[in-house]
Jmol script that loads the backbone (N, CA, C; Angstrom):
load data "model"
ATOM      1  N   UNK A   1      95.412  79.014 122.762  1.00  0.00           N
ATOM      2  CA  UNK A   1      95.132  80.438 122.641  1.00  0.00           C
ATOM      3  C   UNK A   1      96.435  81.190 122.388  1.00  0.00           C
ATOM      4  N   UNK A   2      96.338  82.271 121.660  1.00  0.00           N
ATOM      5  CA  UNK A   2      97.427  83.229 121.525  1.00  0.00           C
ATOM      6  C   UNK A   2      97.257  84.210 122.682  1.00  0.00           C
ATOM      7  N   UNK A   3      98.244  84.256 123.582  1.00  0.00           N
ATOM      8  CA  UNK A   3      98.104  85.023 124.822  1.00  0.00           C
ATOM      9  C   UNK A   3      99.154  86.117 124.893  1.00  0.00           C
ATOM     10  N   UNK A   4      98.689  87.372 124.976  1.00  0.00           N
ATOM     11  CA  UNK A   4      99.585  88.503 125.147  1.00  0.00           C
ATOM     12  C   UNK A   4      99.983  88.591 126.609  1.00  0.00           C
ATOM     13  N   UNK A   5     101.285  88.530 126.867  1.00  0.00           N
ATOM     14  CA  UNK A   5     101.806  88.683 128.219  1.00  0.00           C
ATOM     15  C   UNK A   5     102.102  90.167 128.419  1.00  0.00           C
ATOM     16  N   UNK A   6     101.415  90.776 129.375  1.00  0.00           N
ATOM     17  CA  UNK A   6     101.531  92.212 129.610  1.00  0.00           C
ATOM     18  C   UNK A   6     102.050  92.466 131.021  1.00  0.00           C
ATOM     19  N   UNK A   7     102.976  93.405 131.118  1.00  0.00           N
ATOM     20  CA  UNK A   7     103.540  93.768 132.413  1.00  0.00           C
ATOM     21  C   UNK A   7     104.586  94.832 132.209  1.00  0.00           C
ATOM     22  N   UNK A   8     105.260  95.208 133.275  1.00  0.00           N
ATOM     23  CA  UNK A   8     106.263  96.267 133.164  1.00  0.00           C
ATOM     24  C   UNK A   8     107.408  95.873 132.238  1.00  0.00           C
ATOM     25  N   UNK A   9     107.765  96.786 131.363  1.00  0.00           N
ATOM     26  CA  UNK A   9     108.982  96.663 130.559  1.00  0.00           C
ATOM     27  C   UNK A   9     109.850  97.902 130.815  1.00  0.00           C
ATOM     28  N   UNK A  10     109.372  99.037 130.407  1.00  0.00           N
ATOM     29  CA  UNK A  10     110.134 100.285 130.579  1.00  0.00           C
ATOM     30  C   UNK A  10     109.776 100.994 131.886  1.00  0.00           C
ATOM     31  N   UNK A  11     108.548 100.819 132.346  1.00  0.00           N
ATOM     32  CA  UNK A  11     108.061 101.517 133.538  1.00  0.00           C
ATOM     33  C   UNK A  11     108.966 101.282 134.744  1.00  0.00           C
ATOM     34  N   UNK A  12     109.275 102.366 135.428  1.00  0.00           N
ATOM     35  CA  UNK A  12     110.040 102.273 136.665  1.00  0.00           C
ATOM     36  C   UNK A  12     111.514 101.972 136.493  1.00  0.00           C
ATOM     37  N   UNK A  13     112.009 101.980 135.266  1.00  0.00           N
ATOM     38  CA  UNK A  13     113.411 101.627 135.050  1.00  0.00           C
ATOM     39  C   UNK A  13     114.321 102.835 134.900  1.00  0.00           C
ATOM     40  N   UNK A  14     113.753 104.016 134.684  1.00  0.00           N
ATOM     41  CA  UNK A  14     114.580 105.165 134.364  1.00  0.00           C
ATOM     42  C   UNK A  14     115.349 104.942 133.073  1.00  0.00           C
ATOM     43  N   UNK A  15     114.810 104.058 132.218  1.00  0.00           N
ATOM     44  CA  UNK A  15     115.421 103.675 130.942  1.00  0.00           C
ATOM     45  C   UNK A  15     116.779 102.991 131.110  1.00  0.00           C
ATOM     46  N   UNK A  16     117.009 102.398 132.275  1.00  0.00           N
ATOM     47  CA  UNK A  16     118.229 101.616 132.514  1.00  0.00           C
ATOM     48  C   UNK A  16     118.121 100.314 131.724  1.00  0.00           C
ATOM     49  N   UNK A  17     119.034 100.076 130.777  1.00  0.00           N
ATOM     50  CA  UNK A  17     118.947  98.890 129.924  1.00  0.00           C
ATOM     51  C   UNK A  17     118.934  97.569 130.705  1.00  0.00           C
ATOM     52  N   UNK A  18     119.669  97.496 131.800  1.00  0.00           N
ATOM     53  CA  UNK A  18     119.695  96.258 132.589  1.00  0.00           C
ATOM     54  C   UNK A  18     118.352  96.007 133.266  1.00  0.00           C
ATOM     55  N   UNK A  19     117.756  97.064 133.807  1.00  0.00           N
ATOM     56  CA  UNK A  19     116.444  96.916 134.448  1.00  0.00           C
ATOM     57  C   UNK A  19     115.388  96.524 133.423  1.00  0.00           C
ATOM     58  N   UNK A  20     115.489  97.086 132.234  1.00  0.00           N
ATOM     59  CA  UNK A  20     114.534  96.732 131.191  1.00  0.00           C
ATOM     60  C   UNK A  20     114.730  95.281 130.756  1.00  0.00           C
ATOM     61  N   UNK A  21     115.969  94.849 130.647  1.00  0.00           N
ATOM     62  CA  UNK A  21     116.246  93.451 130.302  1.00  0.00           C
ATOM     63  C   UNK A  21     115.713  92.525 131.389  1.00  0.00           C
ATOM     64  N   UNK A  22     115.851  92.930 132.652  1.00  0.00           N
ATOM     65  CA  UNK A  22     115.309  92.134 133.760  1.00  0.00           C
ATOM     66  C   UNK A  22     113.791  92.048 133.660  1.00  0.00           C
ATOM     67  N   UNK A  23     113.146  93.156 133.322  1.00  0.00           N
ATOM     68  CA  UNK A  23     111.683  93.143 133.167  1.00  0.00           C
ATOM     69  C   UNK A  23     111.260  92.235 132.021  1.00  0.00           C
ATOM     70  N   UNK A  24     111.982  92.287 130.912  1.00  0.00           N
ATOM     71  CA  UNK A  24     111.643  91.416 129.782  1.00  0.00           C
ATOM     72  C   UNK A  24     111.813  89.952 130.172  1.00  0.00           C
ATOM     73  N   UNK A  25     112.853  89.667 130.925  1.00  0.00           N
ATOM     74  CA  UNK A  25     113.070  88.288 131.381  1.00  0.00           C
ATOM     75  C   UNK A  25     111.906  87.820 132.255  1.00  0.00           C
ATOM     76  N   UNK A  26     111.383  88.715 133.120  1.00  0.00           N
ATOM     77  CA  UNK A  26     110.227  88.348 133.958  1.00  0.00           C
ATOM     78  C   UNK A  26     109.000  88.052 133.093  1.00  0.00           C
ATOM     79  N   UNK A  27     108.803  88.854 132.045  1.00  0.00           N
ATOM     80  CA  UNK A  27     107.695  88.594 131.132  1.00  0.00           C
ATOM     81  C   UNK A  27     107.882  87.243 130.448  1.00  0.00           C
ATOM     82  N   UNK A  28     109.110  86.960 130.050  1.00  0.00           N
ATOM     83  CA  UNK A  28     109.401  85.722 129.319  1.00  0.00           C
ATOM     84  C   UNK A  28     109.305  84.475 130.198  1.00  0.00           C
ATOM     85  N   UNK A  29     109.481  84.622 131.501  1.00  0.00           N
ATOM     86  CA  UNK A  29     109.444  83.465 132.404  1.00  0.00           C
ATOM     87  C   UNK A  29     108.133  82.692 132.329  1.00  0.00           C
ATOM     88  N   UNK A  30     107.043  83.374 132.049  1.00  0.00           N
ATOM     89  CA  UNK A  30     105.747  82.680 131.997  1.00  0.00           C
ATOM     90  C   UNK A  30     105.452  82.118 130.613  1.00  0.00           C
ATOM     91  N   UNK A  31     106.344  82.369 129.651  1.00  0.00           N
ATOM     92  CA  UNK A  31     106.087  81.867 128.300  1.00  0.00           C
ATOM     93  C   UNK A  31     106.140  80.341 128.246  1.00  0.00           C
ATOM     94  N   UNK A  32     107.037  79.719 128.988  1.00  0.00           N
ATOM     95  CA  UNK A  32     107.145  78.256 128.950  1.00  0.00           C
ATOM     96  C   UNK A  32     105.901  77.567 129.509  1.00  0.00           C
ATOM     97  N   UNK A  33     105.402  77.952 130.702  1.00  0.00           N
ATOM     98  CA  UNK A  33     104.180  77.290 131.180  1.00  0.00           C
ATOM     99  C   UNK A  33     103.017  77.434 130.201  1.00  0.00           C
ATOM    100  N   UNK A  34     102.929  78.575 129.521  1.00  0.00           N
ATOM    101  CA  UNK A  34     101.864  78.748 128.541  1.00  0.00           C
ATOM    102  C   UNK A  34     102.090  77.834 127.340  1.00  0.00           C
ATOM    103  N   UNK A  35     103.298  77.838 126.829  1.00  0.00           N
ATOM    104  CA  UNK A  35     103.617  77.067 125.628  1.00  0.00           C
ATOM    105  C   UNK A  35     103.457  75.570 125.852  1.00  0.00           C
ATOM    106  N   UNK A  36     103.958  75.078 126.971  1.00  0.00           N
ATOM    107  CA  UNK A  36     103.927  73.624 127.193  1.00  0.00           C
ATOM    108  C   UNK A  36     102.511  73.083 127.391  1.00  0.00           C
ATOM    109  N   UNK A  37     101.544  73.971 127.646  1.00  0.00           N
ATOM    110  CA  UNK A  37     100.155  73.522 127.765  1.00  0.00           C
ATOM    111  C   UNK A  37      99.358  73.798 126.493  1.00  0.00           C
ATOM    112  N   UNK A  38     100.078  74.154 125.407  1.00  0.00           N
ATOM    113  CA  UNK A  38      99.423  74.278 124.112  1.00  0.00           C
ATOM    114  C   UNK A  38      99.125  75.689 123.650  1.00  0.00           C
ATOM    115  N   UNK A  39      99.377  76.687 124.506  1.00  0.00           N
ATOM    116  CA  UNK A  39      99.126  78.073 124.129  1.00  0.00           C
ATOM    117  C   UNK A  39     100.334  78.635 123.378  1.00  0.00           C
ATOM    118  N   UNK A  40     100.129  79.776 122.723  1.00  0.00           N
ATOM    119  CA  UNK A  40     101.226  80.497 122.081  1.00  0.00           C
ATOM    120  C   UNK A  40     101.404  81.805 122.837  1.00  0.00           C
ATOM    121  N   UNK A  41     102.520  81.936 123.570  1.00  0.00           N
ATOM    122  CA  UNK A  41     102.761  83.184 124.288  1.00  0.00           C
ATOM    123  C   UNK A  41     103.254  84.268 123.343  1.00  0.00           C
ATOM    124  N   UNK A  42     102.870  85.505 123.629  1.00  0.00           N
ATOM    125  CA  UNK A  42     103.316  86.637 122.821  1.00  0.00           C
ATOM    126  C   UNK A  42     103.629  87.794 123.759  1.00  0.00           C
ATOM    127  N   UNK A  43     104.747  88.455 123.495  1.00  0.00           N
ATOM    128  CA  UNK A  43     105.142  89.652 124.235  1.00  0.00           C
ATOM    129  C   UNK A  43     105.342  90.748 123.197  1.00  0.00           C
ATOM    130  N   UNK A  44     104.704  91.879 123.394  1.00  0.00           N
ATOM    131  CA  UNK A  44     104.766  92.957 122.418  1.00  0.00           C
ATOM    132  C   UNK A  44     106.182  93.387 122.081  1.00  0.00           C
ATOM    133  N   UNK A  45     107.066  93.377 123.073  1.00  0.00           N
ATOM    134  CA  UNK A  45     108.446  93.800 122.839  1.00  0.00           C
ATOM    135  C   UNK A  45     109.179  92.868 121.890  1.00  0.00           C
ATOM    136  N   UNK A  46     108.750  91.613 121.808  1.00  0.00           N
ATOM    137  CA  UNK A  46     109.374  90.687 120.850  1.00  0.00           C
ATOM    138  C   UNK A  46     109.185  91.187 119.424  1.00  0.00           C
ATOM    139  N   UNK A  47     108.102  91.885 119.183  1.00  0.00           N
ATOM    140  CA  UNK A  47     107.818  92.447 117.858  1.00  0.00           C
ATOM    141  C   UNK A  47     108.343  93.875 117.771  1.00  0.00           C
ATOM    142  N   UNK A  48     108.012  94.682 118.775  1.00  0.00           N
ATOM    143  CA  UNK A  48     108.291  96.114 118.717  1.00  0.00           C
ATOM    144  C   UNK A  48     109.786  96.446 118.700  1.00  0.00           C
ATOM    145  N   UNK A  49     110.588  95.750 119.487  1.00  0.00           N
ATOM    146  CA  UNK A  49     112.016  96.091 119.546  1.00  0.00           C
ATOM    147  C   UNK A  49     112.710  95.980 118.193  1.00  0.00           C
ATOM    148  N   UNK A  50     112.596  94.850 117.485  1.00  0.00           N
ATOM    149  CA  UNK A  50     113.270  94.792 116.190  1.00  0.00           C
ATOM    150  C   UNK A  50     112.674  95.754 115.151  1.00  0.00           C
ATOM    151  N   UNK A  51     111.363  95.998 115.220  1.00  0.00           N
ATOM    152  CA  UNK A  51     110.749  96.951 114.291  1.00  0.00           C
ATOM    153  C   UNK A  51     111.309  98.349 114.565  1.00  0.00           C
ATOM    154  N   UNK A  52     111.350  98.735 115.836  1.00  0.00           N
ATOM    155  CA  UNK A  52     111.864 100.044 116.241  1.00  0.00           C
ATOM    156  C   UNK A  52     113.325 100.206 115.815  1.00  0.00           C
ATOM    157  N   UNK A  53     114.128  99.179 116.064  1.00  0.00           N
ATOM    158  CA  UNK A  53     115.547  99.257 115.700  1.00  0.00           C
ATOM    159  C   UNK A  53     115.723  99.347 114.192  1.00  0.00           C
ATOM    160  N   UNK A  54     114.958  98.575 113.437  1.00  0.00           N
ATOM    161  CA  UNK A  54     115.097  98.605 111.980  1.00  0.00           C
ATOM    162  C   UNK A  54     114.585  99.922 111.388  1.00  0.00           C
ATOM    163  N   UNK A  55     113.697 100.594 112.122  1.00  0.00           N
ATOM    164  CA  UNK A  55     113.183 101.893 111.664  1.00  0.00           C
ATOM    165  C   UNK A  55     114.134 103.035 112.015  1.00  0.00           C
ATOM    166  N   UNK A  56     115.210 102.713 112.739  1.00  0.00           N
ATOM    167  CA  UNK A  56     116.188 103.730 113.094  1.00  0.00           C
ATOM    168  C   UNK A  56     116.066 104.252 114.507  1.00  0.00           C
ATOM    169  N   UNK A  57     115.263 103.579 115.346  1.00  0.00           N
ATOM    170  CA  UNK A  57     115.130 103.997 116.738  1.00  0.00           C
ATOM    171  C   UNK A  57     116.468 103.961 117.447  1.00  0.00           C
ATOM    172  N   UNK A  58     116.746 105.012 118.189  1.00  0.00           N
ATOM    173  CA  UNK A  58     118.033 105.103 118.880  1.00  0.00           C
ATOM    174  C   UNK A  58     117.884 105.301 120.383  1.00  0.00           C
ATOM    175  N   UNK A  59     116.861 106.077 120.776  1.00  0.00           N
ATOM    176  CA  UNK A  59     116.698 106.430 122.174  1.00  0.00           C
ATOM    177  C   UNK A  59     115.306 106.024 122.636  1.00  0.00           C
ATOM    178  N   UNK A  60     115.250 105.246 123.713  1.00  0.00           N
ATOM    179  CA  UNK A  60     113.952 104.838 124.242  1.00  0.00           C
ATOM    180  C   UNK A  60     113.102 106.067 124.532  1.00  0.00           C
ATOM    181  N   UNK A  61     111.875 106.005 124.109  1.00  0.00           N
ATOM    182  CA  UNK A  61     110.959 107.107 124.308  1.00  0.00           C
ATOM    183  C   UNK A  61     111.000 108.143 123.201  1.00  0.00           C
ATOM    184  N   UNK A  62     111.815 107.880 122.173  1.00  0.00           N
ATOM    185  CA  UNK A  62     111.853 108.826 121.053  1.00  0.00           C
ATOM    186  C   UNK A  62     110.557 108.749 120.254  1.00  0.00           C
ATOM    187  N   UNK A  63     110.455 109.589 119.242  1.00  0.00           N
ATOM    188  CA  UNK A  63     109.223 109.643 118.459  1.00  0.00           C
ATOM    189  C   UNK A  63     108.884 108.288 117.836  1.00  0.00           C
ATOM    190  N   UNK A  64     109.891 107.583 117.335  1.00  0.00           N
ATOM    191  CA  UNK A  64     109.655 106.259 116.751  1.00  0.00           C
ATOM    192  C   UNK A  64     109.155 105.265 117.790  1.00  0.00           C
ATOM    193  N   UNK A  65     109.682 105.358 118.993  1.00  0.00           N
ATOM    194  CA  UNK A  65     109.246 104.470 120.079  1.00  0.00           C
ATOM    195  C   UNK A  65     107.734 104.577 120.251  1.00  0.00           C
ATOM    196  N   UNK A  66     107.258 105.809 120.360  1.00  0.00           N
ATOM    197  CA  UNK A  66     105.824 106.021 120.557  1.00  0.00           C
ATOM    198  C   UNK A  66     105.003 105.574 119.350  1.00  0.00           C
ATOM    199  N   UNK A  67     105.573 105.647 118.157  1.00  0.00           N
ATOM    200  CA  UNK A  67     104.861 105.227 116.949  1.00  0.00           C
ATOM    201  C   UNK A  67     104.801 103.709 116.817  1.00  0.00           C
ATOM    202  N   UNK A  68     105.666 103.004 117.533  1.00  0.00           N
ATOM    203  CA  UNK A  68     105.789 101.559 117.330  1.00  0.00           C
ATOM    204  C   UNK A  68     105.328 100.738 118.533  1.00  0.00           C
ATOM    205  N   UNK A  69     105.758 101.078 119.747  1.00  0.00           N
ATOM    206  CA  UNK A  69     105.534 100.185 120.887  1.00  0.00           C
ATOM    207  C   UNK A  69     104.066 100.024 121.264  1.00  0.00           C
ATOM    208  N   UNK A  70     103.355 101.096 121.516  1.00  0.00           N
ATOM    209  CA  UNK A  70     101.949 100.956 121.899  1.00  0.00           C
ATOM    210  C   UNK A  70     101.084 100.448 120.747  1.00  0.00           C
ATOM    211  N   UNK A  71     101.302 100.941 119.522  1.00  0.00           N
ATOM    212  CA  UNK A  71     100.525 100.383 118.409  1.00  0.00           C
ATOM    213  C   UNK A  71     100.773  98.885 118.187  1.00  0.00           C
ATOM    214  N   UNK A  72     101.971  98.415 118.482  1.00  0.00           N
ATOM    215  CA  UNK A  72     102.238  96.978 118.344  1.00  0.00           C
ATOM    216  C   UNK A  72     101.335  96.184 119.267  1.00  0.00           C
ATOM    217  N   UNK A  73     101.260  96.592 120.514  1.00  0.00           N
ATOM    218  CA  UNK A  73     100.394  95.887 121.460  1.00  0.00           C
ATOM    219  C   UNK A  73      98.940  95.965 121.031  1.00  0.00           C
ATOM    220  N   UNK A  74      98.529  97.122 120.543  1.00  0.00           N
ATOM    221  CA  UNK A  74      97.140  97.265 120.103  1.00  0.00           C
ATOM    222  C   UNK A  74      96.839  96.341 118.922  1.00  0.00           C
ATOM    223  N   UNK A  75      97.767  96.238 117.988  1.00  0.00           N
ATOM    224  CA  UNK A  75      97.567  95.337 116.849  1.00  0.00           C
ATOM    225  C   UNK A  75      97.548  93.880 117.294  1.00  0.00           C
ATOM    226  N   UNK A  76      98.406  93.545 118.250  1.00  0.00           N
ATOM    227  CA  UNK A  76      98.408  92.171 118.754  1.00  0.00           C
ATOM    228  C   UNK A  76      97.087  91.834 119.431  1.00  0.00           C
ATOM    229  N   UNK A  77      96.527  92.800 120.137  1.00  0.00           N
ATOM    230  CA  UNK A  77      95.252  92.549 120.804  1.00  0.00           C
ATOM    231  C   UNK A  77      94.121  92.272 119.819  1.00  0.00           C
ATOM    232  N   UNK A  78      94.287  92.682 118.588  1.00  0.00           N
ATOM    233  CA  UNK A  78      93.277  92.400 117.568  1.00  0.00           C
ATOM    234  C   UNK A  78      93.259  90.924 117.195  1.00  0.00           C
ATOM    235  N   UNK A  79      94.357  90.213 117.489  1.00  0.00           N
ATOM    236  CA  UNK A  79      94.427  88.792 117.127  1.00  0.00           C
ATOM    237  C   UNK A  79      94.627  87.868 118.321  1.00  0.00           C
ATOM    238  N   UNK A  80      94.875  88.424 119.499  1.00  0.00           N
ATOM    239  CA  UNK A  80      95.082  87.582 120.682  1.00  0.00           C
ATOM    240  C   UNK A  80      93.753  87.089 121.241  1.00  0.00           C
ATOM    241  N   UNK A  81      93.841  85.935 121.882  1.00  0.00           N
ATOM    242  CA  UNK A  81      92.656  85.328 122.486  1.00  0.00           C
ATOM    243  C   UNK A  81      92.526  85.652 123.962  1.00  0.00           C
ATOM    244  N   UNK A  82      93.627  86.116 124.584  1.00  0.00           N
ATOM    245  CA  UNK A  82      93.619  86.422 126.010  1.00  0.00           C
ATOM    246  C   UNK A  82      94.839  87.276 126.342  1.00  0.00           C
ATOM    247  N   UNK A  83      94.785  87.869 127.533  1.00  0.00           N
ATOM    248  CA  UNK A  83      95.903  88.640 128.067  1.00  0.00           C
ATOM    249  C   UNK A  83      96.256  88.070 129.432  1.00  0.00           C
ATOM    250  N   UNK A  84      97.545  87.919 129.670  1.00  0.00           N
ATOM    251  CA  UNK A  84      98.033  87.563 130.997  1.00  0.00           C
ATOM    252  C   UNK A  84      98.736  88.806 131.538  1.00  0.00           C
ATOM    253  N   UNK A  85      98.126  89.453 132.530  1.00  0.00           N
ATOM    254  CA  UNK A  85      98.664  90.697 133.102  1.00  0.00           C
ATOM    255  C   UNK A  85      99.493  90.347 134.325  1.00  0.00           C
ATOM    256  N   UNK A  86     100.797  90.544 134.230  1.00  0.00           N
ATOM    257  CA  UNK A  86     101.704  90.279 135.341  1.00  0.00           C
ATOM    258  C   UNK A  86     101.758  91.483 136.276  1.00  0.00           C
ATOM    259  N   UNK A  87     102.156  91.258 137.531  1.00  0.00           N
ATOM    260  CA  UNK A  87     102.188  92.352 138.507  1.00  0.00           C
ATOM    261  C   UNK A  87     103.203  93.433 138.157  1.00  0.00           C
ATOM    262  N   UNK A  88     102.929  94.628 138.665  1.00  0.00           N
ATOM    263  CA  UNK A  88     103.842  95.744 138.523  1.00  0.00           C
ATOM    264  C   UNK A  88     103.192  96.901 137.794  1.00  0.00           C
ATOM    265  N   UNK A  89     103.627  98.102 138.145  1.00  0.00           N
ATOM    266  CA  UNK A  89     103.092  99.307 137.516  1.00  0.00           C
ATOM    267  C   UNK A  89     103.524  99.368 136.058  1.00  0.00           C
ATOM    268  N   UNK A  90     102.570  99.569 135.189  1.00  0.00           N
ATOM    269  CA  UNK A  90     102.858  99.692 133.763  1.00  0.00           C
ATOM    270  C   UNK A  90     101.670 100.330 133.069  1.00  0.00           C
ATOM    271  N   UNK A  91     101.881 101.536 132.579  1.00  0.00           N
ATOM    272  CA  UNK A  91     100.828 102.234 131.848  1.00  0.00           C
ATOM    273  C   UNK A  91     100.441 101.451 130.592  1.00  0.00           C
ATOM    274  N   UNK A  92     101.441 100.925 129.889  1.00  0.00           N
ATOM    275  CA  UNK A  92     101.173 100.159 128.674  1.00  0.00           C
ATOM    276  C   UNK A  92     100.374  98.899 128.956  1.00  0.00           C
ATOM    277  N   UNK A  93     100.765  98.161 130.002  1.00  0.00           N
ATOM    278  CA  UNK A  93     100.039  96.933 130.343  1.00  0.00           C
ATOM    279  C   UNK A  93      98.626  97.248 130.808  1.00  0.00           C
ATOM    280  N   UNK A  94      98.464  98.344 131.532  1.00  0.00           N
ATOM    281  CA  UNK A  94      97.118  98.753 131.950  1.00  0.00           C
ATOM    282  C   UNK A  94      96.259  99.084 130.731  1.00  0.00           C
ATOM    283  N   UNK A  95      96.855  99.713 129.729  1.00  0.00           N
ATOM    284  CA  UNK A  95      96.133 100.000 128.492  1.00  0.00           C
ATOM    285  C   UNK A  95      95.762  98.702 127.783  1.00  0.00           C
ATOM    286  N   UNK A  96      96.682  97.736 127.776  1.00  0.00           N
ATOM    287  CA  UNK A  96      96.390  96.437 127.168  1.00  0.00           C
ATOM    288  C   UNK A  96      95.177  95.791 127.837  1.00  0.00           C
ATOM    289  N   UNK A  97      95.131  95.839 129.149  1.00  0.00           N
ATOM    290  CA  UNK A  97      94.007  95.255 129.894  1.00  0.00           C
ATOM    291  C   UNK A  97      92.711  95.978 129.560  1.00  0.00           C
ATOM    292  N   UNK A  98      92.769  97.304 129.532  1.00  0.00           N
ATOM    293  CA  UNK A  98      91.565  98.085 129.214  1.00  0.00           C
ATOM    294  C   UNK A  98      91.041  97.737 127.824  1.00  0.00           C
ATOM    295  N   UNK A  99      91.951  97.697 126.844  1.00  0.00           N
ATOM    296  CA  UNK A  99      91.539  97.364 125.476  1.00  0.00           C
ATOM    297  C   UNK A  99      91.001  95.942 125.392  1.00  0.00           C
ATOM    298  N   UNK A 100      91.649  95.022 126.074  1.00  0.00           N
ATOM    299  CA  UNK A 100      91.183  93.633 126.058  1.00  0.00           C
ATOM    300  C   UNK A 100      89.762  93.544 126.616  1.00  0.00           C
ATOM    301  N   UNK A 101      89.522  94.198 127.729  1.00  0.00           N
ATOM    302  CA  UNK A 101      88.188  94.159 128.334  1.00  0.00           C
ATOM    303  C   UNK A 101      87.150  94.797 127.418  1.00  0.00           C
ATOM    304  N   UNK A 102      87.521  95.904 126.763  1.00  0.00           N
ATOM    305  CA  UNK A 102      86.596  96.549 125.833  1.00  0.00           C
ATOM    306  C   UNK A 102      86.244  95.623 124.674  1.00  0.00           C
ATOM    307  N   UNK A 103      87.181  94.790 124.285  1.00  0.00           N
ATOM    308  CA  UNK A 103      86.976  93.876 123.161  1.00  0.00           C
ATOM    309  C   UNK A 103      86.451  92.515 123.583  1.00  0.00           C
ATOM    310  N   UNK A 104      86.226  92.329 124.880  1.00  0.00           N
ATOM    311  CA  UNK A 104      85.697  91.063 125.375  1.00  0.00           C
ATOM    312  C   UNK A 104      86.729  89.949 125.425  1.00  0.00           C
ATOM    313  N   UNK A 105      87.998  90.309 125.471  1.00  0.00           N
ATOM    314  CA  UNK A 105      89.080  89.322 125.534  1.00  0.00           C
ATOM    315  C   UNK A 105      89.352  89.018 127.007  1.00  0.00           C
ATOM    316  N   UNK A 106      89.423  87.740 127.387  1.00  0.00           N
ATOM    317  CA  UNK A 106      89.685  87.404 128.798  1.00  0.00           C
ATOM    318  C   UNK A 106      91.039  87.935 129.258  1.00  0.00           C
ATOM    319  N   UNK A 107      91.070  88.379 130.521  1.00  0.00           N
ATOM    320  CA  UNK A 107      92.305  88.840 131.147  1.00  0.00           C
ATOM    321  C   UNK A 107      92.556  87.976 132.376  1.00  0.00           C
ATOM    322  N   UNK A 108      93.747  87.405 132.452  1.00  0.00           N
ATOM    323  CA  UNK A 108      94.159  86.594 133.592  1.00  0.00           C
ATOM    324  C   UNK A 108      95.260  87.340 134.328  1.00  0.00           C
ATOM    325  N   UNK A 109      95.314  87.142 135.644  1.00  0.00           N
ATOM    326  CA  UNK A 109      96.294  87.853 136.460  1.00  0.00           C
ATOM    327  C   UNK A 109      97.318  86.911 137.091  1.00  0.00           C
ATOM    328  N   UNK A 110      97.129  85.635 136.900  1.00  0.00           N
ATOM    329  CA  UNK A 110      98.103  84.632 137.352  1.00  0.00           C
ATOM    330  C   UNK A 110      98.193  83.572 136.270  1.00  0.00           C
ATOM    331  N   UNK A 111      99.399  83.139 135.990  1.00  0.00           N
ATOM    332  CA  UNK A 111      99.579  82.126 134.941  1.00  0.00           C
ATOM    333  C   UNK A 111      98.775  80.873 135.261  1.00  0.00           C
ATOM    334  N   UNK A 112      98.641  80.568 136.554  1.00  0.00           N
ATOM    335  CA  UNK A 112      97.882  79.373 136.972  1.00  0.00           C
ATOM    336  C   UNK A 112      96.416  79.453 136.621  1.00  0.00           C
ATOM    337  N   UNK A 113      95.897  80.659 136.394  1.00  0.00           N
ATOM    338  CA  UNK A 113      94.478  80.836 136.074  1.00  0.00           C
ATOM    339  C   UNK A 113      94.173  80.663 134.590  1.00  0.00           C
ATOM    340  N   UNK A 114      95.209  80.607 133.755  1.00  0.00           N
ATOM    341  CA  UNK A 114      95.017  80.409 132.325  1.00  0.00           C
ATOM    342  C   UNK A 114      94.555  78.971 132.106  1.00  0.00           C
ATOM    343  N   UNK A 115      93.484  78.756 131.332  1.00  0.00           N
ATOM    344  CA  UNK A 115      92.996  77.386 131.119  1.00  0.00           C
ATOM    345  C   UNK A 115      94.107  76.447 130.656  1.00  0.00           C
ATOM    346  N   UNK A 116      94.176  75.295 131.332  1.00  0.00           N
ATOM    347  CA  UNK A 116      95.146  74.278 130.999  1.00  0.00           C
ATOM    348  C   UNK A 116      96.453  74.379 131.751  1.00  0.00           C
ATOM    349  N   UNK A 117      96.773  75.559 132.280  1.00  0.00           N
ATOM    350  CA  UNK A 117      98.063  75.738 132.941  1.00  0.00           C
ATOM    351  C   UNK A 117      98.007  75.281 134.391  1.00  0.00           C
ATOM    352  N   UNK A 118      96.981  75.684 135.100  1.00  0.00           N
ATOM    353  CA  UNK A 118      96.887  75.372 136.536  1.00  0.00           C
ATOM    354  C   UNK A 118      96.364  73.981 136.838  1.00  0.00           C
ATOM    355  N   UNK A 119      96.074  73.204 135.807  1.00  0.00           N
ATOM    356  CA  UNK A 119      95.499  71.866 136.037  1.00  0.00           C
ATOM    357  C   UNK A 119      96.575  70.832 136.237  1.00  0.00           C
TER     358      UNK A 119
END
end "model"
wireframe off; spacefill off
backbone 0.3
color backbone group
């Protein structure tokens, strides 16, 4: 399955680059267990960050940020087979879960619950 990993990235960081990097690292930590069991992990920021930077994004939360980050996740949800929602407050991740449920896409809350991973 192509699995969108959703969780805090910018939320609660005060836009501190180190805190955001730490959040991205937490999202990435579950990519290996997914990959080694045959799934393809996906994190929206892996797509959105380079697109935003190439479009001239300079300040987190700028107009380009809003045009790119949330729409990236929404587009990914059109092709993902599941969502893995990691703990932590995140408006974006909550939106990902809501959209996934509306589209009938399974949502998992622990990596161990993803088929093939916890076995």
